[in-house]
C-alpha positions as CSV (number, residue, x, y, z in Angstrom):
1,X,21.2,16.9,1.2
2,X,21.3,20.6,2.0
3,X,21.2,21.6,-1.6
4,X,18.3,19.3,-2.3
5,X,16.4,20.6,0.7
6,X,16.9,24.2,-0.5
7,X,15.7,23.4,-3.9
8,X,12.6,21.8,-2.5
9,X,12.0,24.8,-0.2
10,X,12.1,27.1,-3.2
11,X,9.6,24.8,-5.0
12,X,7.4,24.9,-1.9
13,X,7.3,28.7,-1.9
14,X,6.4,28.7,-5.6
15,X,3.7,26.0,-5.0
16,X,2.1,28.0,-2.2
17,X,2.1,31.2,-4.3
18,X,0.3,29.4,-7.1
19,X,-2.2,27.8,-4.7
20,X,-2.9,31.2,-3.0
21,X,-3.4,32.9,-6.3
22,X,-5.8,30.3,-7.7
23,X,-7.8,30.2,-4.5
24,X,-8.0,34.0,-4.2
25,X,-9.5,34.5,-7.6
26,X,-11.7,31.4,-7.5
27,X,-13.3,32.8,-4.3
28,X,-14.1,36.0,-6.1
29,X,-16.1,34.0,-8.5
30,X,-18.3,32.6,-5.8
31,X,-21.8,34.0,-5.6
32,X,-22.6,36.3,-2.7
33,X,-20.4,38.2,-0.3
34,X,-19.6,37.8,3.4
35,X,-22.2,40.5,4.2
36,X,-25.2,38.9,2.5
37,X,-27.9,39.1,5.1
38,X,-31.6,40.2,4.9
39,X,-31.1,42.2,8.1
40,X,-28.4,44.3,6.5
41,X,-29.5,47.0,4.0
42,X,-27.7,47.5,0.7
43,X,-26.3,50.8,2.0
44,X,-24.8,49.1,5.0
45,X,-23.4,46.3,2.8
46,X,-21.6,48.9,0.7
47,X,-20.2,50.5,3.9
48,X,-18.9,47.1,5.0
49,X,-17.3,46.4,1.6
50,X,-15.6,49.8,1.7
51,X,-14.4,49.1,5.3
52,X,-12.7,45.8,4.3
53,X,-11.6,47.0,0.9
54,X,-13.9,44.6,-1.0
55,X,-15.0,47.4,-3.3
56,X,-11.5,47.7,-4.8
57,X,-10.7,45.8,-8.1
58,X,-9.9,42.1,-7.5
59,X,-6.2,42.5,-8.5
60,X,-5.7,45.4,-6.0
61,X,-7.3,43.2,-3.3
62,X,-5.0,40.3,-4.3
63,X,-1.8,42.4,-4.1
64,X,-2.8,43.8,-0.7
65,X,-3.6,40.3,0.6
66,X,-0.3,38.9,-0.8
67,X,1.7,41.6,0.9
68,X,0.0,40.8,4.2
69,X,0.7,37.0,3.7
70,X,4.4,37.8,3.1
71,X,4.5,39.6,6.4
72,X,2.7,36.7,8.2
73,X,-0.8,38.3,8.2
74,X,-3.6,36.1,6.8
75,X,-6.2,38.8,7.3
76,X,-9.1,39.0,9.7
77,X,-12.3,36.9,9.8
78,X,-15.4,38.8,8.6
79,X,-17.8,36.8,10.8
80,X,-15.9,35.9,14.0
81,X,-15.6,39.4,15.5
82,X,-12.7,40.5,13.2
83,X,-10.3,38.1,14.9
84,X,-7.1,37.4,13.0
85,X,-7.1,34.2,10.9
86,X,-3.7,33.2,12.3
87,X,-5.1,33.4,15.8
88,X,-8.2,31.3,14.9
89,X,-6.0,28.6,13.4
90,X,-3.7,28.5,16.4
91,X,-6.8,28.1,18.7
92,X,-8.3,25.3,16.6
93,X,-5.2,23.5,15.4
94,X,-4.1,21.7,18.6
95,X,-7.4,19.8,18.9
96,X,-7.2,18.5,15.3
97,X,-3.5,17.7,15.6
98,X,-3.9,15.8,18.8
99,X,-6.6,13.5,17.4
100,X,-4.9,13.2,14.0
101,X,-1.5,12.4,15.6
102,X,-2.9,9.7,17.8
103,X,-4.8,8.2,14.9
104,X,-1.7,8.3,12.6
105,X,0.8,6.8,15.1
106,X,-1.5,4.1,16.3
107,X,-2.6,3.3,12.7
108,X,0.8,3.1,11.2
109,X,2.3,1.0,14.0
110,X,-0.6,-1.5,14.0
111,X,-0.7,-1.5,10.2
112,X,3.0,-2.2,9.8
113,X,2.8,-5.0,12.4
114,X,-0.2,-6.7,10.9
115,X,1.1,-6.3,7.4
116,X,4.4,-7.8,8.3
117,X,2.7,-10.7,10.0
118,X,0.5,-11.3,6.9
119,X,3.6,-11.3,4.6
120,X,5.6,-13.6,6.8
121,X,2.7,-16.1,7.2
122,X,1.5,-15.7,3.6
123,X,-1.5,-17.8,2.6
124,X,-2.3,-18.8,6.1
125,X,-5.4,-18.1,8.2
126,X,-3.6,-15.0,9.7
127,X,-3.0,-13.7,6.2
128,X,-6.6,-14.1,5.1
129,X,-7.8,-12.5,8.3
130,X,-5.7,-9.4,7.9
131,X,-6.8,-9.1,4.2
132,X,-10.5,-9.2,5.3
133,X,-9.7,-6.6,8.0
134,X,-8.0,-4.4,5.4
135,X,-11.0,-4.5,3.1
136,X,-13.4,-3.7,5.9
137,X,-11.3,-0.8,7.1
138,X,-11.1,0.8,3.7
139,X,-14.8,0.2,2.9
140,X,-16.5,1.4,6.1
141,X,-16.6,5.3,6.4
142,X,-15.0,6.7,9.6
143,X,-18.3,8.3,10.6
144,X,-20.0,4.9,10.7
145,X,-17.3,3.6,13.0
146,X,-17.7,6.7,15.1
147,X,-21.5,6.1,15.4
148,X,-20.9,2.5,16.4
149,X,-18.3,3.4,19.0
150,X,-20.5,6.0,20.5
151,X,-23.5,3.6,20.7
152,X,-21.5,0.8,22.3
153,X,-18.6,2.2,24.3
154,X,-20.3,5.5,25.3
155,X,-24.1,4.8,25.5
156,X,-24.1,1.1,26.4
157,X,-21.0,0.7,28.6
158,X,-20.2,4.3,29.6
159,X,-16.4,3.7,29.2
160,X,-15.8,6.9,27.3
161,X,-17.5,10.4,27.2
162,X,-19.8,11.2,24.3
163,X,-18.0,14.4,23.5
164,X,-14.4,15.5,23.2
165,X,-13.2,17.5,26.2
166,X,-10.4,20.1,25.8
167,X,-8.1,20.5,28.7
168,X,-9.6,23.2,31.0
169,X,-8.3,23.6,34.6
170,X,-11.3,25.9,35.5
171,X,-13.7,23.1,34.7
172,X,-11.6,20.4,36.3
173,X,-10.7,18.7,33.0
174,X,-7.1,17.5,33.1
175,X,-4.9,16.6,30.1
176,X,-5.5,13.0,31.0
177,X,-9.3,13.5,30.8
178,X,-8.8,15.2,27.5
179,X,-6.6,12.4,26.2
180,X,-9.2,9.9,27.3
181,X,-11.9,11.7,25.4
182,X,-9.7,11.8,22.3
183,X,-9.3,8.0,22.0
184,X,-12.6,7.3,20.3
185,X,-12.4,9.9,17.6
186,X,-8.8,9.0,17.0
187,X,-9.6,5.3,16.7
188,X,-12.5,6.1,14.3
189,X,-9.9,7.8,12.0
190,X,-7.2,5.2,12.5
191,X,-9.0,2.2,11.0
192,X,-8.4,3.5,7.5
193,X,-4.8,4.2,8.3
194,X,-4.4,0.7,9.6
195,X,-6.0,-0.9,6.5
196,X,-4.0,1.2,4.0
197,X,-0.7,0.7,5.8
198,X,-1.3,-3.0,6.2
199,X,-2.0,-3.6,2.5
200,X,1.1,-1.7,1.3
201,X,3.3,-3.4,3.9
202,X,2.1,-6.9,3.1
203,X,2.4,-6.6,-0.7
204,X,5.9,-4.9,-0.5
205,X,7.3,-7.3,2.1
206,X,6.1,-10.3,0.2
207,X,8.0,-9.0,-2.8
208,X,11.1,-8.2,-0.8
209,X,11.2,-11.6,0.9
210,X,11.2,-13.3,-2.5
211,X,14.1,-11.2,-3.9
212,X,17.5,-12.7,-4.6
213,X,19.5,-10.9,-1.9
214,X,17.1,-12.3,0.8
215,X,17.4,-15.8,-0.6
216,X,21.2,-15.3,-0.6
217,X,21.2,-14.1,3.0
218,X,19.1,-17.2,4.1
219,X,21.5,-19.5,2.1
220,X,24.5,-18.0,4.1
221,X,22.8,-19.2,7.3
222,X,21.3,-16.0,8.6
223,X,18.3,-16.6,10.8
224,X,14.8,-15.7,9.5
225,X,14.2,-13.0,12.1
226,X,17.6,-11.4,11.5
227,X,16.9,-11.4,7.7
228,X,13.5,-9.9,8.1
229,X,14.3,-7.2,10.7
230,X,17.8,-6.2,9.4
231,X,17.2,-6.4,5.6
232,X,13.7,-7.0,4.4
233,X,11.7,-4.8,6.7
234,X,13.7,-1.7,6.0
235,X,13.3,-1.9,2.2
236,X,9.6,-2.7,2.6
237,X,9.0,0.5,4.6
238,X,9.7,2.8,1.6
239,X,6.2,2.6,0.0
240,X,4.7,2.7,3.4
241,X,6.5,6.0,4.1
242,X,5.2,7.3,0.8
243,X,1.5,6.9,1.7
244,X,2.0,8.2,5.3
245,X,2.4,11.8,4.0
246,X,-1.0,12.0,2.2
247,X,-2.6,10.2,5.0
248,X,-1.3,12.7,7.5
249,X,-2.8,15.6,5.6
250,X,-6.0,13.6,5.0
251,X,-6.4,13.0,8.7
252,X,-6.2,16.7,9.4
253,X,-8.4,17.8,6.5
254,X,-10.9,14.9,6.2
255,X,-11.9,14.5,9.8
256,X,-14.9,16.9,9.6
257,X,-17.7,14.3,10.2
258,X,-15.8,12.7,13.0
259,X,-15.1,16.0,14.6
260,X,-18.8,16.9,14.4
261,X,-19.8,13.5,15.9
262,X,-17.6,14.0,19.0
263,X,-17.9,17.8,19.2
264,X,-14.2,18.5,18.5
265,X,-13.6,22.3,18.0
266,X,-11.0,21.7,15.3
267,X,-9.9,23.1,12.0
268,X,-12.3,21.2,9.8
269,X,-15.4,22.7,11.5
270,X,-13.8,26.1,11.3
271,X,-13.3,25.6,7.6
272,X,-16.9,24.4,7.0
273,X,-18.4,27.4,8.8
274,X,-16.1,29.7,6.8
275,X,-17.5,28.3,3.5
276,X,-21.1,28.6,4.7
277,X,-20.6,32.3,5.5
278,X,-18.3,33.3,2.5
279,X,-15.6,34.3,5.0
280,X,-13.0,34.9,2.3
281,X,-9.9,35.4,4.4
282,X,-10.7,32.5,6.8
283,X,-11.1,30.2,3.8
284,X,-7.9,31.4,2.2
285,X,-6.0,31.2,5.5
286,X,-7.0,27.6,6.3
287,X,-6.5,26.5,2.7
288,X,-3.1,28.0,2.7
289,X,-2.2,26.3,5.9
290,X,-3.4,22.9,4.6
291,X,-1.3,23.4,1.5
292,X,1.7,24.4,3.5
293,X,1.3,21.3,5.7
294,X,1.0,19.0,2.7
295,X,4.1,20.2,0.9
296,X,6.1,20.2,4.1
297,X,5.1,16.6,4.8
298,X,6.0,15.6,1.3
299,X,9.4,17.2,1.8
300,X,10.0,15.3,5.1
301,X,9.1,12.1,3.4
302,X,11.5,12.7,0.5
303,X,14.3,13.3,3.0
304,X,13.3,10.2,4.9
305,X,13.8,8.1,1.8
306,X,17.6,8.7,2.1
307,X,17.5,7.7,5.8
308,X,15.7,4.4,5.1
309,X,17.6,3.5,2.0
310,X,21.1,5.0,1.6
311,X,21.2,4.0,-2.1
312,X,18.7,6.8,-2.8
313,X,21.2,9.4,-1.6
314,X,23.8,8.1,-3.9
315,X,21.8,7.8,-7.1
316,X,22.5,10.7,-9.4
317,X,23.6,13.0,-6.5
318,X,20.0,13.2,-5.3
319,X,18.7,13.1,-1.7
């Protein structure tokens, strides 16, 4: 297990190096600079480029930036008052993580539960209902759900605030108030998670329940609940765990529209503003963070395979 983890960590470092290199040189191919502004004269633009080292050859800039990354420095934002990129990510990250975590946990739990029910009661009304729900959840964009929830639960009934409220003791906003304002954006994102998890769980559990070892366990007199929860459910969770990783990153990177609907000051909005203003270091920093998050989640999922199914640990000396 330790050997496998070390190999994967080395692969993660190599992957992040490649991602950083490609992103750095692709950004240099973008038209314009961070200082393109009609109010700034060409002479002032040259002074700004010299100040930030943008007048150096691209390879020299790359080596300088790579050295800073190795020491934990992702550079400074050109547009946001020269604030360090790492500081900006730390400020914005908790809001995105809070909403994404609520959406993920709620979506996975509900999806597994409904998918298991659909598989156990295959070809019944419950099964058909969950199938329709899964199709609806995948088909309807999250921002449409967000607009509907705002119209009904915020405007019509007043059960939830229109905008997300970060915890702020000076304004009298407690963590409970902040959590309450997080529920609607989280639910808007969770419907896709519920639908995807439900579909995978149902299809896999139906296949597992029809396998020989399940039929043998039933023939030996084990009760149906014991067979399902002790044997079938565990094996059916493997493909579900596989899709949870990409969904985790997707919730953190693809929540831009929902964040804008509810006024969440998260990473997605920070990234969008950076792209609009050609804020090189901010784009690179957020991209690198997203890439790091993705590969780490994939590593955790690979290690979880061995926890869910011990046979994976034994096969070929793998995990």
